N, C-alpha and C positions, 0 to 999 in steps of 0.2 A: 846570849846577847840581851842587854837591857833595852827595853823599849825607850826610844828617845822622843820626847814631846817638846815642841816649841811653845813656850809659855807666852801668853799675850803681852806681858809687861816688857818682854825683850824687843818687841816690835810694836810699841804702844799705840802708834798712830795708824796702824794698818787695820783696814776693814776685814771682815771674815774671809772673803775670797782672797785677799792679798796675803793673809796669814797662811792660808792653805798653800798657795803658790810658793811662798817663801819657805815653808816647811819642806815641801818637795825638793826645792832647790838645795836646801841645806842637808838633806838626807834624814829628815825626821819622819817618824812613822805616824805621829799624831800631833794634835794641837790642843792647846787650852785657849778657848775663845772668850772674848767679851761679847755678850749678847745685849747688854745694857751699858749705859754710860758708867765707867768705873768710878767708884767713890774717891779714888786717889787722883782724879783728873786735875784738881786744883793744885796739886803738888808737883806736877811734871814741870821741869825747868826747860826741857829741850824739845818737847813735842806737843802737839795739840791733837786731840782725838776728834774724829768725825762724830757727830752726835746722833746719827741715825741708828735706830734699834731694829733688829730683825725679828724681835719677839712677836709671834703671832702673824707674821707676814708670810703668807704661803709662797709668794713668788721668790722671796729671799731664801726661804727654807729650801725650796727645790733647787735653787741655784747653788747653795752650799752643798747639798747632797750630791748634786751632779759633779761639782768640782772635786769633792772628796773622792768620788769614784774614779774620775779622770786622773787624779794625781796619786791615787793609792795612799791617801792620808786619812786617818780616822779622827773623830772628835773624842779625845780622851775625857775632857771635862770642860766646864765653862765657869767663869767667875760670876756668881749670881749676886754678889754684893755683900753688904754688911747687915747683920741682924741687930738693928739699933732700937732705941726706945719706941720709935713710931712704926716699927715693923708690923705688918699683918700678913697672914698666909696668903691672902688674896693677891698681894704684891708679887709673890713668887710663883703662884700657880701657872700663869702663862709661860714663864721661863721654863718650868719643868716640862710643860707640854711641848714647848719648842725643842728642848733637848731630846725628848723622846722621839720627836719627828726626825731629828738629825741622827738618830741611832747612837747618841752619846752614851757613855758609861757612867757619868757622874756629874755632879755640880759641886762647886766649892764655895764656902761661906766663911765669914769672919764674925766673931761675936763682938758686938760694939755697944752692948747694953749693960750699964753698971748694976742693974737690978738682976742678980743672978737667977732668981726664981723665974722671972719673966723671960729671961734669955733661954733658960732651960725649957720652958713651956713652948716657946717659939721654935727652938731647935728641934725638939721632938716632933712638932707639927710638920716641919719641913721634911724630916726623915720619913714620917708616915706618908706624906704626899708623894715624895720621890719613890718610895717603895712600891707604890701602886703602878709605877712605870718601870720597875726593876732598875732604878738608878741608885747609885751610892751617893752619900753626902760626905764631902771631905771638909774637915774643919781645919782652919789655919790659925795658929797662935802667933801673936806678935807682942813685943814688949810694950807697945803703946796701945794695945787693944784691951778689951775686957778680959780676955783669956790670954795671959801674958807669957806663960812658960810651958814647956813640954809637960811638966808634971801637972800643972793646972789643967791642961788639955786632956791628959790621960784620965785624971779624976773626973773631969766633966763628962767625958764619953762613957766612963764606967757608970756614972750616975744616970746618964740618959738611957743607957741599956738598949740601944737601937741596933739591930743586926746589920743595917746597911751604913752605919756611921764609921768613918775612917779618919785618920789623922795625917795631915801633910807635915812633913819635916822640911822646913826651909833652912838651908845651911846658914844663911845670914841671921834670920830671926832666932835660930837656936843659939848661936853664939852671942848675939847682942842681948838676949834675955838671960844670959848666965848659964845656959844649958851646955851640956857636953855630949860627946859620942857615947859615953857610959850611960847617960840618961836614956838615950835612944836604945841602946843594947838591952836595957831593962824592960822595954816595952814588949808586949805580946806581938810577934811579927805580923800576925793577921790584922792588927789594927792599923798598920801603916799603909797609906794609900800610895804615896809617892814621895820622892825627895826633890825639892826645888833647888837645883844646883847652881852655885855661883861661888865667887871668892871675894875676899875683902882684906884690908890691912888688919894686922893683929890688934892694933890699938883701937879701942871702941870709942866712937864719938860721944859727945854729951847726949843725954837722954832726949833733949829737945831737937837734936839733929838726926835721930834714928829714922824717922819717916823719910826725910829728904835723902838719906843714904840709900834706903831700900828701893826707892823709885828712880833715883838719878845717878847713883855712884857705885854700882856693883862692878865687880871684875869677873873676867872669864875664869873658869876652873884652872888652877895652876898659876895664876898671876898674883895671888895674894898669900895670906898666912893662915887661913882657916885650916883646921885639921881634917881635911876632906878625905884622906885615905882612912883615917880612924873612923870617920863617919860612915864611909862605905862598908867598913868591917862590921859596923853595928846594924846595918840594914839587911833586909832579906836580899839574897843574891839576885833575884829577878825583879827587884823594885823598879817601878817606872821612874825614869829620870826626866824631870821637867827642867829644861835649861832656861833659867830666869836670871838674866844678867844685863839689865839696862845700865849702860855706863858711857861716860863721855867719849871713850875711844871709839865707840860704835855710832854715836848719834849723827855724825856727818855722812854716814854711808847710806846707800839705798837699802830698802827693806830686804831685798833679796841678798845683797852682799852681806848684810848683818847676819842673816840666817846661815849663810854659807860659812862665815867665820865662826859662828857659834856651834854649828854642827861639827866643824873640823876640830874646834877646841874640845868639845865633848868627847869625840872619838879618841883624840890624843890623850886626854885625861884618863879615859877608861883603859887605853892600851898601857899607859904608865902604871896604872893601878894593878892591872893584870900581871905585868912584869914584876912589880913589887911582891905580889902574892906568890908568884912562882918562885922568886928568889928566896922568899921567906920559907916556903915549904921544902926547898932543896937544902936548907941549912942542916948540918948534922945536929942531932939532938944530944 
């Protein structure tokens, strides 16, 4: 069984305790939290995020730890933000300390600095700081970020040469950046941290609309045309699956109901994929 993780973007307005409760209700084993205000906040069309941060707040940290124990839900990762031109390691140090206190396994970042040398320097510094707490650092590529494709991300990680650096494969960003499951299959399996699973129409929107689609108009697995079975074939069998599917069909529902529908869709997709694999293996050669 793959670990199912409820990604923060799916329930974007939920505070950490609400995300944990929703994950438990939806049958997820872990969560991807926002501990600081998400950079994409200005682009949400359907929800507004509470602005309070739990970083460095001992009371909030203990409340999250307690809720995780009560709900049997772990903190897989947390979105720590974008590494932009004004980034300093001092900005992320308290986030790393908070994640360590929450017994998280990783943090995820997006490169947003067009100066590749400076971006590399800061990414390495983040990896080194996280390594002191035994945290992995997950890098996400996006067609509209500084690291745009899976191949760019692969080469960036190879150059960074950090043992705790991993790569997030977002099904939507992979497709919208021109990537394919074959590109994923060419990666060293150990470099893959997780897959952020969703679906989308086959027709790609204009480049100017990619960010809006990614935060407002994803579909649940099986509802669109992305080659998700082929993507699953290209991934390690035990890959962590983060369900990241903010879409109009879910926005009118409660946070808990959204998580339940997302959990059910994830399990249905995995059952269909398992059946397809079984059928394929039973065919005469």
